[in-house]
C-alpha positions as CSV (number, residue, x, y, z in Angstrom):
1,S,62.2,156.8,-113.5
2,G,63.2,158.8,-116.7
3,D,67.1,158.0,-116.3
4,D,66.1,154.2,-116.3
5,I,64.0,154.4,-119.5
6,K,66.8,156.4,-121.3
7,A,69.3,153.8,-120.5
8,K,67.2,151.3,-122.4
9,I,66.4,153.0,-125.5
10,T,68.5,152.6,-128.7
11,V,68.2,154.9,-131.5
12,G,69.7,153.6,-135.0
13,E,71.8,155.6,-137.5
14,A,69.1,155.8,-140.1
15,D,66.5,157.2,-137.5
16,I,69.1,160.0,-136.7
17,R,69.8,160.7,-140.5
18,Q,65.9,160.7,-141.2
19,D,65.7,163.6,-138.3
20,Y,68.4,165.5,-139.7
21,D,66.8,165.6,-143.3
22,D,63.8,166.3,-142.0
23,N,64.9,169.5,-139.8
24,I,67.5,170.6,-142.1
25,A,66.2,173.7,-141.9
26,A,67.1,174.0,-137.8
27,Y,70.6,173.3,-138.5
28,T,70.8,176.1,-141.6
29,T,72.1,179.5,-141.4
30,P,70.3,181.5,-144.0
31,E,72.8,183.7,-146.3
32,K,73.3,186.9,-144.8
33,R,74.2,190.4,-146.8
34,T,76.0,193.3,-145.1
35,I,74.5,196.8,-146.4
36,T,74.8,200.2,-146.1
37,Q,71.5,202.1,-146.9
38,A,70.4,205.9,-147.2
39,V,66.6,206.9,-146.8
40,F,65.3,209.6,-148.4
41,K,62.1,211.3,-148.4
42,T,61.3,211.9,-152.2
43,E,62.3,209.4,-155.2
44,E,64.2,212.4,-156.9
45,E,66.4,212.5,-153.9
46,A,67.1,209.1,-154.1
47,K,67.9,208.7,-157.7
48,A,69.9,211.8,-157.5
49,A,71.9,210.0,-154.9
50,F,71.9,206.9,-156.8
51,D,73.2,208.6,-160.0
52,A,76.1,209.9,-157.7
53,V,76.9,206.9,-156.3
54,K,77.2,205.6,-160.0
55,G,79.3,208.7,-160.9
56,G,82.0,208.0,-157.9
57,K,80.9,209.3,-154.8
58,T,80.5,207.1,-151.8
59,L,76.9,206.4,-150.8
60,K,77.9,208.5,-147.1
61,Q,78.9,211.4,-149.8
62,A,75.7,211.2,-151.7
63,S,73.4,210.8,-148.8
64,G,73.9,214.4,-147.7
65,E,71.7,215.4,-144.4
66,N,69.5,212.3,-145.2
67,T,69.5,208.9,-142.6
68,L,72.5,206.8,-143.4
69,I,72.5,203.4,-142.0
70,A,75.8,201.7,-142.2
71,D,76.9,198.2,-142.0
72,Q,74.3,195.9,-141.0
73,A,74.0,192.5,-141.7
74,F,70.7,190.9,-142.9
75,A,69.0,187.8,-143.8
76,K,66.7,187.9,-146.5
77,N,63.4,187.7,-144.5
78,E,65.0,190.1,-142.1
79,L,64.8,192.8,-144.6
80,M,61.7,195.1,-145.4
81,P,59.7,193.2,-148.3
82,A,60.7,195.9,-150.7
83,L,64.4,195.5,-150.5
84,R,64.6,191.7,-150.4
85,D,64.8,191.1,-154.0
86,P,67.0,194.0,-155.1
87,I,69.7,193.4,-152.3
88,F,69.8,189.8,-152.9
89,A,70.2,190.1,-156.8
90,A,73.0,192.3,-155.9
91,K,76.6,191.5,-156.1
92,I,79.1,192.4,-153.4
93,G,80.1,196.3,-154.3
94,D,76.8,196.8,-156.4
95,T,74.4,199.4,-155.1
96,A,70.8,198.7,-155.9
97,E,68.2,201.2,-157.5
98,P,66.1,203.0,-155.2
99,V,63.3,201.7,-153.6
100,K,60.2,202.6,-151.5
101,S,58.9,201.3,-148.2
102,S,57.1,202.7,-145.7
103,L,60.0,204.5,-144.5
104,G,60.6,206.3,-147.5
105,W,62.7,205.9,-150.8
106,H,66.1,203.4,-150.1
107,V,69.4,203.2,-151.9
108,A,71.3,200.6,-150.7
109,R,75.1,199.2,-151.2
110,V,76.2,195.5,-150.5
111,S,79.7,195.8,-149.0
112,S,79.9,192.0,-148.4
113,I,78.3,188.4,-148.6
114,A,78.1,185.5,-145.8
115,P,77.2,182.4,-147.5
116,E,74.3,180.0,-146.4
117,K,75.9,177.5,-144.2
118,I,74.5,174.1,-143.2
119,E,75.8,172.1,-140.2
120,S,76.9,169.2,-140.9
121,F,75.4,165.4,-140.3
122,K,78.6,164.8,-138.2
123,N,78.3,167.9,-136.1
124,T,74.8,167.5,-135.2
125,K,74.6,163.6,-135.0
126,A,75.3,163.0,-131.0
127,E,73.0,166.2,-130.2
128,I,70.0,164.6,-132.8
129,K,70.6,161.3,-131.1
130,E,70.1,162.8,-127.4
131,T,67.1,164.5,-128.5
132,L,65.3,161.5,-130.1
133,I,66.2,159.4,-127.0
134,N,64.5,162.3,-124.8
135,D,61.2,162.3,-126.7
136,R,61.2,158.6,-127.2
137,A,61.4,158.2,-123.2
138,G,59.2,161.1,-122.5
139,E,56.7,159.2,-124.5
140,Q,57.3,156.1,-123.2
141,L,57.1,157.7,-119.5
142,A,53.5,159.3,-120.2
143,S,52.2,155.9,-121.4
144,L,53.6,154.1,-118.7
145,A,52.1,157.1,-116.0
146,D,48.6,156.5,-117.5
147,E,48.7,152.9,-117.1
148,L,49.8,153.1,-113.7
149,D,46.9,155.6,-113.1
150,E,44.4,153.1,-114.7
151,L,45.5,150.5,-112.3
152,L,45.3,152.1,-109.5
153,A,42.1,153.6,-110.1
154,D,41.0,149.9,-110.4
155,G,42.2,149.1,-107.2
156,A,45.6,147.4,-107.7
157,A,47.6,147.2,-104.8
158,P,51.1,148.4,-104.9
159,E,52.8,145.1,-104.6
160,E,50.6,144.0,-108.2
161,L,52.2,147.2,-109.7
162,A,55.5,146.1,-108.8
163,D,54.5,142.7,-110.7
164,Q,53.2,144.4,-113.8
165,L,55.1,147.4,-114.4
166,P,59.0,148.7,-114.1
167,V,58.2,151.1,-111.3
168,G,59.8,151.0,-107.7
169,L,58.3,150.7,-104.1
170,T,59.2,152.8,-101.3
171,R,57.3,152.2,-97.6
172,A,57.4,154.7,-94.8
173,Q,55.0,154.6,-91.8
174,N,53.4,157.1,-89.8
175,V,53.9,160.1,-92.4
176,N,52.1,163.1,-91.6
177,V,51.3,165.8,-94.0
178,Q,54.7,167.6,-93.6
179,G,56.5,164.3,-94.9
180,M,57.7,163.6,-91.3
181,N,57.3,160.6,-89.0
182,T,56.7,160.2,-85.4
183,L,60.2,161.0,-84.5
184,S,60.0,164.2,-86.4
185,A,62.3,163.3,-89.0
186,P,61.8,163.2,-92.6
187,A,59.9,160.0,-93.4
188,F,61.3,159.4,-97.0
189,G,64.9,160.0,-97.9
190,G,66.5,161.5,-100.5
191,D,65.3,162.1,-104.0
192,V,62.0,160.2,-102.8
193,A,61.3,163.1,-100.5
194,A,61.7,165.7,-102.9
195,A,59.5,163.7,-105.3
196,V,56.3,163.0,-102.9
197,T,56.3,166.4,-101.6
198,P,53.7,167.5,-104.1
199,L,51.8,164.7,-103.3
200,L,51.2,164.5,-99.6
201,A,48.7,167.1,-99.4
202,S,46.3,164.9,-101.8
203,A,47.5,161.7,-99.9
204,F,45.7,163.2,-96.6
205,E,42.4,163.5,-98.7
206,I,41.9,160.3,-99.7
207,I,40.7,157.1,-97.8
208,E,42.4,154.2,-96.9
209,G,43.3,151.6,-100.1
210,E,43.6,154.4,-102.4
211,A,46.2,156.3,-104.5
212,T,46.6,159.6,-105.3
213,T,46.7,160.7,-109.2
214,V,50.0,159.9,-110.9
215,I,51.9,163.5,-111.5
216,E,55.1,164.4,-113.0
217,V,57.2,165.2,-110.2
218,N,60.7,165.8,-111.8
219,A,61.6,166.2,-115.4
220,G,61.0,162.7,-116.5
221,D,60.1,161.1,-113.2
222,Y,56.5,160.5,-112.2
223,A,55.0,159.2,-108.8
224,A,52.2,158.8,-106.7
225,L,51.0,158.0,-103.2
226,F,49.3,154.8,-101.9
227,V,47.4,155.1,-98.4
228,N,47.9,151.7,-96.6
229,S,46.3,152.7,-93.4
230,I,45.4,155.8,-91.4
231,T,46.0,156.9,-87.6
232,E,43.7,159.4,-86.9
233,Q,44.9,162.7,-85.2
234,D,45.4,162.1,-81.9
235,Y,45.4,165.1,-78.9
236,K,47.3,165.1,-75.5
237,P,45.2,165.7,-72.6
238,L,45.1,169.0,-71.3
239,N,46.4,168.3,-67.8
240,D,49.5,166.5,-69.5
241,V,50.6,169.8,-71.7
242,K,48.9,172.7,-69.3
243,G,52.4,173.4,-67.7
244,E,54.5,173.5,-71.2
245,I,51.5,175.8,-72.4
246,K,51.7,178.0,-69.2
247,T,55.7,178.3,-69.7
248,A,55.2,179.1,-73.5
249,L,52.8,181.9,-72.7
250,I,54.8,183.3,-69.9
251,E,57.7,183.6,-72.6
252,Q,55.5,185.2,-75.0
253,R,54.3,187.7,-73.3
254,K,57.8,188.5,-71.8
255,S,59.2,188.8,-75.3
256,I,56.3,191.3,-76.0
257,G,56.9,193.3,-72.6
258,N,60.5,193.8,-73.9
259,D,59.9,194.6,-77.3
260,L,57.6,197.2,-75.9
261,T,59.9,198.8,-73.7
262,V,63.1,198.5,-76.2
263,R,60.5,200.3,-78.4
264,E,59.7,203.3,-75.6
265,F,63.5,203.6,-75.0
266,E,64.6,203.9,-78.8
267,T,61.6,206.5,-79.1
268,A,62.9,208.3,-76.0
269,L,66.7,208.4,-77.0
270,K,65.7,209.8,-80.6
271,T,63.4,212.6,-79.3
272,G,66.1,213.5,-76.4
273,D,63.6,212.8,-73.5
274,K,66.3,210.6,-71.7
275,T,69.5,209.7,-71.8
276,L,70.6,205.8,-72.1
277,Q,72.0,205.9,-68.8
278,A,68.9,207.3,-67.4
279,F,66.4,205.0,-69.0
280,A,68.7,201.9,-67.9
281,K,68.4,203.1,-64.3
282,D,64.6,203.7,-64.4
283,N,63.9,200.3,-65.6
284,G,66.6,198.4,-63.3
285,N,69.4,198.0,-66.5
286,K,72.8,198.7,-66.8
287,T,74.7,200.4,-69.7
288,K,78.0,198.9,-71.1
289,M,80.4,201.1,-73.4
290,H,82.7,199.0,-76.0
291,K,85.5,201.1,-77.2
292,G,87.3,200.6,-80.5
293,L,85.1,197.9,-82.1
294,K,86.2,196.9,-85.6
295,R,84.1,195.4,-88.4
296,T,86.4,192.0,-88.5
297,D,86.3,191.5,-84.3
298,T,85.3,188.7,-82.9
299,P,81.5,190.0,-81.6
300,P,81.8,191.0,-77.7
301,E,79.3,189.8,-74.9
302,T,75.6,189.9,-76.1
303,F,76.6,190.9,-79.6
304,T,76.2,188.5,-82.9
305,A,78.0,189.0,-86.3
306,Q,74.7,190.2,-87.4
307,T,74.3,193.0,-84.7
308,L,78.1,194.0,-85.0
309,N,77.8,194.4,-88.7
310,M,74.6,196.5,-88.1
311,V,76.6,198.9,-85.7
312,F,79.0,199.5,-88.5
313,N,76.1,200.6,-91.1
314,M,74.8,203.1,-88.7
315,A,75.4,206.8,-88.8
316,P,77.2,208.6,-85.7
317,G,74.7,209.8,-83.5
318,E,72.2,207.2,-85.0
319,V,69.7,205.4,-82.6
320,K,68.3,201.6,-83.5
321,A,67.3,198.7,-81.7
322,L,69.0,195.6,-82.5
323,P,68.5,192.2,-82.0
């Protein structure tokens, strides 16, 4: 499994440092600048606003009825191209000269600067180590899976595989396509059952002595099924199961009949053709009234918790067939 392979992998300090240096951009938060900008339709309006700010007005005062966008933080590559160099050349408190973009003419003021921050090697070391172990384990597992696939395709028996590769073997007998044994219990236990489930259908498409393709069944775990022997499907003689079939058919027809009666009853009550008592009498049934029911009560006879809850979701006078 992936966990077994990970446990055997060691990663040295030099490898961790090299990965940190190679991917330093991933640990870098770029410089960001918070700006307030006004957007004007014409260059003349933008220049007039710029001069007004230089003369002591705030950009908000100078923008007039034009669009004002206040206090947004941007990394350089997040700004529109025309604004990047002027904004990142300015100091805190500076107002950049008007520049044109597809939106119009911009006048922008830098209100604060958050300098670039690089996460230290010390703080990222554990994370990098775990990533390297996972990457190397994944490579080893993929290679092992390919080797296992080749050996199985060449006809190697499971016992031979265990001698040549670090794989575990689990045996099960009389397994059906649902993964159950002849006692209708799971043929495989625990994690193994979850691992082989995707392979069962494939195992029933191959012949005795063959194996399925090796597949990744969980993150980092690979598995295959080997078919040792096949027991052909057997059917019980009709005479042995005739009674069971007859009983099942009778119960099925009763259920259908009951359902039709209930639907007919429900329709009659909704249309007002019959009362509950009259319909029950015509069909040889009895009625029973339950008074003062509470949602928190123990369900009365013939009720379930689900039925009781459904009753409390009905409106006064509403008719509904309940399970």
